Steps between C-alpha positions, in 0.01 A plus 500: 500500500400863494423641159703817440322817398550671169366839398416357156193276504500141369872474442613249766534126454582224746771251405564169673718193447373141511738209544301303759631272620857603428631149570312389186490808278855631553718252686377169352531333839146368454405346166120507525231756574129507566235270638623193311870547573690278740847664517356840589474765769204508737439865402498708183266269311172576318304622803785728609528650151124565492503657848793730419358604163153554648647731768661708226177503302295621799754754621609642166339371179144546630598857598622572146867477595669279238719214621761322299722210590828654397689177552379144497629176359633156569828324435549238234523148645705208370224235514182470298288455814638813668452694176134395494463669840683807370252529214211454740639762740549758226159434347334526841681817610439672166133396492458616862662834418259547211202386710581748775563790262879512500758483222790255551848559361737203480853568626722359225851505643646327193643220714550178307476149636291380791477556873564791732434839335474342150186678386618614159260471208709666231867517418557872545772505233311315225130522592468122467289302743682327787408144594121454462420871523275491195264272697532719809412816307199321347373393843527852641346655189206261522445589867510874443315538172239221485153657502299175522281523811544125553875548550526582870737452792298188581556352155871577526507336844310196376774444241787509750767235452432173682 
């Protein structure tokens, strides 16, 4: 990536998307994520998220170039176990974004149900929560806004589903 130039100082931002791994976050081909998951990809887990976010922090945030995750999210799953991994994924990604100085924005496509591309949180016609979205919003809000110094990526990781 080469940062474009602008004649006006301090006006540029960097935007990225984060759906790693897409087979979990978008396609629902895998139902688990992270170090405790069994039905998961061999990539795109906690260490990969930290490495990617750290690269953006070093290359942009530390140089006073704001970074935001313009799209991120994870599909709703049909089983309680898979949903526990969804909550963990979203908490971890949001906490990592905050820890590395980036703002995450959830991509709410309004899709109802579960599975491939079903990452809706709100019914776009009524504003009502879809599925368990109230819990999902609470998990992400906790990860982004908690100021307690004891709440870290390690504590999130230590509470991963088993």
